[in-house]
C-alpha positions as CSV (number, residue, x, y, z in Angstrom):
1,M,-81.2,34.1,2.5
2,L,-78.4,32.1,4.0
3,N,-77.0,33.6,7.3
4,Y,-73.2,33.5,6.9
5,H,-72.8,34.3,10.7
6,H,-74.7,31.0,11.4
7,L,-72.6,29.2,8.7
8,R,-69.3,30.5,10.2
9,Y,-70.2,29.3,13.8
10,F,-71.0,25.9,12.5
11,W,-67.7,25.9,10.6
12,I,-65.6,26.8,13.7
13,V,-67.4,24.1,15.7
14,A,-66.9,21.5,13.0
15,H,-63.2,22.1,12.8
16,E,-62.7,22.1,16.5
17,G,-65.0,19.0,17.1
18,N,-66.1,20.3,20.5
19,L,-68.5,22.9,21.4
20,T,-66.8,24.1,24.7
21,R,-63.5,24.2,23.3
22,A,-64.7,26.2,20.1
23,A,-66.4,28.8,22.4
24,K,-63.4,29.2,24.5
25,K,-60.9,29.4,21.7
26,H,-63.0,32.1,19.8
27,N,-64.3,33.9,22.9
28,I,-67.9,33.2,22.0
29,A,-70.6,32.0,24.5
30,Q,-71.4,28.4,24.1
31,S,-75.1,29.1,24.3
32,A,-74.6,31.4,21.4
33,L,-72.8,28.9,19.3
34,S,-75.6,26.3,20.0
35,M,-78.4,28.6,19.0
36,Q,-76.7,29.7,15.9
37,I,-76.0,26.0,14.8
38,S,-79.6,25.1,15.5
39,A,-80.9,27.9,13.5
40,L,-78.7,26.7,10.5
41,E,-79.9,23.2,11.0
42,D,-83.4,24.5,10.9
43,Y,-82.8,26.5,7.9
44,L,-81.3,23.7,5.9
45,G,-83.8,21.1,7.3
46,Q,-80.9,18.6,8.2
47,P,-79.1,17.8,11.5
48,L,-75.5,18.6,10.9
49,F,-74.0,17.1,14.2
50,E,-74.6,14.0,16.2
51,R,-73.1,13.6,19.8
52,V,-70.8,10.7,20.3
53,G,-69.7,10.7,24.0
54,R,-68.3,14.1,24.6
55,R,-67.4,14.6,21.0
56,L,-69.5,16.3,18.2
57,V,-69.5,14.3,15.1
58,L,-70.5,15.5,11.7
59,T,-73.5,13.8,9.9
60,E,-73.3,13.3,6.2
61,A,-75.2,16.4,5.8
62,G,-72.7,18.1,8.0
63,H,-69.7,16.9,5.8
64,I,-71.5,18.3,2.9
65,A,-72.1,21.6,4.6
66,L,-68.6,21.6,5.8
67,N,-67.2,21.1,2.2
68,F,-69.2,24.2,1.2
69,A,-68.3,26.2,4.1
70,D,-64.6,25.4,3.5
71,E,-64.9,26.7,0.0
72,I,-66.8,29.7,1.0
73,F,-64.6,31.0,3.5
74,A,-61.4,30.1,1.4
75,K,-62.9,32.3,-1.3
76,G,-63.6,35.0,1.5
77,D,-60.0,34.9,2.5
78,E,-59.0,35.0,-1.1
79,L,-61.1,38.0,-1.7
80,L,-59.6,39.9,1.3
81,G,-56.1,39.0,0.2
82,T,-56.7,40.2,-3.2
83,F,-57.3,43.8,-1.4
84,G,-54.3,43.3,0.9
85,R,-56.2,42.7,4.1
86,L,-54.5,39.4,4.9
87,N,-51.1,39.3,6.1
88,E,-50.0,36.2,4.4
89,T,-51.4,33.5,1.8
90,Q,-53.3,30.7,3.4
91,Q,-51.1,27.6,3.4
92,Q,-52.7,24.4,1.8
93,V,-52.5,21.3,3.8
94,L,-52.6,17.6,2.7
95,R,-53.5,15.2,5.6
96,V,-51.8,11.9,4.8
97,G,-52.2,8.5,6.6
98,A,-49.4,5.9,6.2
99,L,-49.4,2.3,7.2
100,A,-47.1,2.1,10.3
101,T,-45.0,-0.6,8.6
102,L,-44.6,1.1,5.3
103,S,-41.3,1.9,3.9
104,R,-40.1,5.4,4.8
105,N,-38.2,5.7,1.5
106,F,-41.5,5.2,-0.5
107,Q,-43.3,7.7,1.7
108,V,-40.7,10.5,1.0
109,H,-40.5,9.6,-2.6
110,F,-44.4,10.0,-2.8
111,L,-44.4,13.2,-0.9
112,R,-41.4,14.9,-2.6
113,P,-43.2,17.3,-4.7
114,L,-45.0,18.6,-1.6
115,L,-41.9,18.7,0.6
116,L,-40.3,21.0,-2.1
117,D,-43.3,23.3,-2.3
118,V,-43.0,26.1,0.4
119,G,-46.8,27.0,-0.2
120,S,-48.0,23.7,1.1
121,K,-47.9,21.7,4.4
122,V,-48.0,18.0,5.0
123,I,-49.5,16.2,8.1
124,I,-48.4,12.6,8.3
125,R,-50.2,10.1,10.7
126,S,-49.4,6.4,10.9
127,G,-51.6,3.5,11.9
128,T,-53.2,0.2,11.0
129,L,-55.0,0.0,7.5
130,D,-58.4,-0.2,9.4
131,E,-57.7,2.9,11.4
132,L,-56.4,5.0,8.6
133,L,-59.2,3.9,6.1
134,N,-61.7,4.8,8.9
135,S,-60.2,8.3,9.2
136,L,-60.3,8.6,5.3
137,R,-64.0,7.8,5.5
138,L,-64.6,10.3,8.2
139,Y,-62.7,13.1,6.2
140,D,-59.8,13.3,8.7
141,L,-57.5,12.2,5.8
142,D,-57.0,13.1,2.3
143,V,-55.1,10.0,1.1
144,V,-53.8,6.8,2.7
145,L,-50.5,5.2,1.6
146,S,-50.2,1.4,1.8
147,D,-48.8,-1.8,0.4
148,V,-52.0,-3.6,0.9
149,V,-54.9,-3.0,-1.4
150,P,-58.1,-3.0,0.7
151,P,-61.3,-4.8,-0.3
152,R,-63.8,-2.7,-2.3
153,D,-67.7,-2.8,-2.1
154,H,-70.4,-0.3,-2.4
155,A,-70.0,0.7,1.3
156,S,-66.2,1.4,1.0
157,P,-65.7,2.5,-2.4
158,W,-62.0,3.2,-2.2
159,I,-60.1,4.6,-5.3
160,V,-56.7,2.9,-5.3
161,Y,-53.8,4.3,-7.4
162,V,-50.8,2.1,-7.9
163,I,-47.9,4.3,-7.3
164,D,-45.0,1.6,-7.7
165,T,-44.5,-2.0,-8.0
166,Q,-41.2,-3.4,-6.6
167,S,-39.7,-6.7,-7.1
168,V,-38.4,-8.3,-3.9
169,G,-34.7,-9.2,-3.5
170,L,-32.4,-11.2,-1.5
171,I,-30.1,-8.4,-0.1
172,G,-27.1,-8.3,2.3
173,Y,-23.5,-7.2,2.7
174,P,-21.0,-7.6,-0.2
175,R,-19.3,-10.8,0.0
176,P,-17.4,-12.4,-3.0
177,D,-18.3,-16.0,-2.2
178,R,-22.0,-15.3,-2.6
179,Y,-21.8,-13.5,-5.9
180,H,-22.0,-16.9,-8.0
181,T,-23.9,-18.8,-5.6
182,P,-27.2,-20.1,-7.1
183,L,-30.2,-18.6,-5.6
184,E,-31.5,-22.0,-4.3
185,V,-28.5,-22.5,-2.4
186,L,-28.3,-19.1,-0.8
187,L,-31.9,-19.7,0.4
188,Q,-30.9,-23.0,2.0
189,T,-27.6,-22.0,3.5
190,E,-27.9,-18.4,4.5
191,P,-29.5,-17.1,7.8
192,L,-32.6,-15.0,6.4
193,V,-34.6,-12.0,7.9
194,V,-38.0,-12.0,6.5
195,P,-41.3,-10.2,6.8
196,T,-43.9,-11.4,9.3
197,L,-46.6,-13.9,8.4
198,E,-49.2,-11.0,7.9
199,S,-47.2,-9.6,5.1
200,T,-48.2,-10.3,1.5
201,I,-44.3,-10.6,0.8
202,R,-44.1,-13.5,3.3
203,T,-47.1,-15.1,1.8
204,G,-45.4,-15.1,-1.6
205,F,-42.0,-16.3,-0.1
206,D,-43.5,-19.1,1.8
207,A,-45.3,-20.4,-1.2
208,L,-41.9,-20.1,-3.2
209,M,-40.1,-22.2,-0.6
210,Q,-42.9,-24.7,-0.7
211,Q,-42.7,-25.0,-4.5
212,W,-39.0,-25.3,-4.4
213,N,-39.0,-27.8,-1.3
214,I,-36.6,-25.4,0.5
215,R,-36.6,-25.2,4.3
216,P,-35.1,-21.7,4.9
217,H,-33.1,-20.8,7.9
218,I,-35.1,-17.9,9.2
219,V,-33.4,-16.1,12.2
220,A,-35.8,-13.0,12.3
221,E,-39.3,-11.9,11.3
222,V,-40.0,-8.1,11.2
223,D,-43.1,-6.3,10.4
224,D,-41.8,-2.8,10.0
225,M,-39.8,-1.8,6.8
226,A,-37.9,0.8,8.8
227,M,-36.8,-1.9,11.1
228,M,-36.0,-4.3,8.3
229,R,-33.7,-1.7,6.8
230,L,-31.7,-1.5,10.0
231,V,-31.7,-5.2,10.5
232,A,-30.4,-5.7,6.8
233,R,-27.6,-3.3,7.8
234,E,-26.5,-5.1,10.8
235,H,-27.3,-8.7,9.9
236,S,-24.5,-11.0,8.6
237,G,-27.1,-13.1,6.6
238,L,-29.6,-11.9,3.8
239,T,-32.8,-10.1,3.9
240,V,-36.0,-10.7,2.0
241,I,-36.9,-7.1,1.1
242,P,-37.9,-4.7,-1.7
243,P,-34.9,-2.7,-2.9
244,I,-36.6,0.6,-2.3
245,V,-36.5,0.1,1.4
246,V,-32.7,0.0,1.5
247,K,-32.0,2.4,-1.7
248,D,-29.4,4.4,-0.1
249,E,-27.3,1.4,1.0
250,L,-27.7,-0.2,-2.4
251,D,-26.7,3.2,-4.2
252,S,-23.5,3.5,-1.9
253,S,-22.7,-0.3,-2.3
254,K,-23.0,-0.9,1.4
255,L,-25.5,-3.6,0.5
256,V,-26.0,-5.6,-2.6
257,E,-28.9,-7.3,-4.1
258,Y,-27.9,-11.0,-4.9
259,A,-30.9,-12.1,-6.6
260,V,-34.7,-11.1,-7.5
261,L,-37.0,-13.6,-5.9
262,P,-39.3,-14.7,-9.0
263,G,-42.9,-13.9,-8.7
264,L,-42.5,-11.9,-5.4
265,V,-43.6,-8.1,-5.8
266,E,-44.7,-5.5,-3.4
267,T,-47.4,-3.0,-4.6
268,F,-47.3,0.6,-3.1
269,C,-50.5,2.4,-3.5
270,A,-52.3,5.6,-2.6
271,I,-55.9,5.2,-1.6
272,T,-58.5,8.0,-1.8
273,M,-62.4,8.3,-1.9
274,T,-64.6,10.1,-4.2
275,R,-64.9,13.7,-2.9
276,R,-67.0,16.5,-4.2
277,F,-64.1,18.8,-3.2
278,P,-60.8,16.9,-3.4
279,N,-58.0,18.3,-1.9
280,P,-56.1,20.2,-4.8
281,L,-52.6,19.2,-3.5
282,L,-53.5,15.6,-4.5
283,K,-52.8,16.5,-8.1
284,L,-49.1,17.0,-7.2
285,V,-48.6,13.5,-6.0
286,L,-51.2,11.2,-7.6
287,P,-50.4,9.8,-11.1
288,N,-52.3,11.3,-14.0
289,P,-54.5,9.0,-15.9
290,A,-53.4,8.1,-19.4
291,A,-55.4,9.7,-22.1
292,P,-57.6,7.2,-24.2
293,D,-56.3,6.3,-27.7
């Protein structure tokens, strides 16, 4: 029969990621931890850890075992709680990765159901798309928020949920002389703030300018949507930006959208992977698939 002491020692080390730290934190001899984990590996017939530098990294078998261990000990806590032996209900945690340049308004909108739920906790980490997808692959994140859809193949079978698709507008301070000015004239005469060359919005914008034979007066290129919002509020010209980024300013009429740039859209998506035990909190934020007709 499975020795649950062995499983708990494995579970402790897996979550700590370091044998010495786990032993010190839980007041267990390091040698005892090593022996118990070795015994569990022998019993399962699979290596559960591999050493990378000073860190213990879970193998594929280790990830599977940890998923089961999480479920087993969560059920154990639930059992104890049922009989009044736990002081408080265990708080559920959703680990979210967000592209560092992503609109903060979109992130808050996506996470609002969890932010209003006192029984859940959200951990948000930012980074590049490659960093975040690697963390998702290694089970360090439950979902990644992005405005870039990653390439998919059999080695990286991402599941991509399109959360919102926003048009891209030409936005700036209210000014009467702009209201009836044609879009082409605004693009030729107004100083513009635009996303940087790496942005999909910028790719579409440059193609549109080429198609219309316009040489825009670009005064700033910004890769961070939070910074774009601040610049749009201070800039006397116009900003090429999705309306959701400056939603509060548009609602209060501090800024206005003079035109929608045809064919330019930004897609906001949530990226996950197939999990045997997906985080149940994802159900609160991911869209429900439509039922077949």
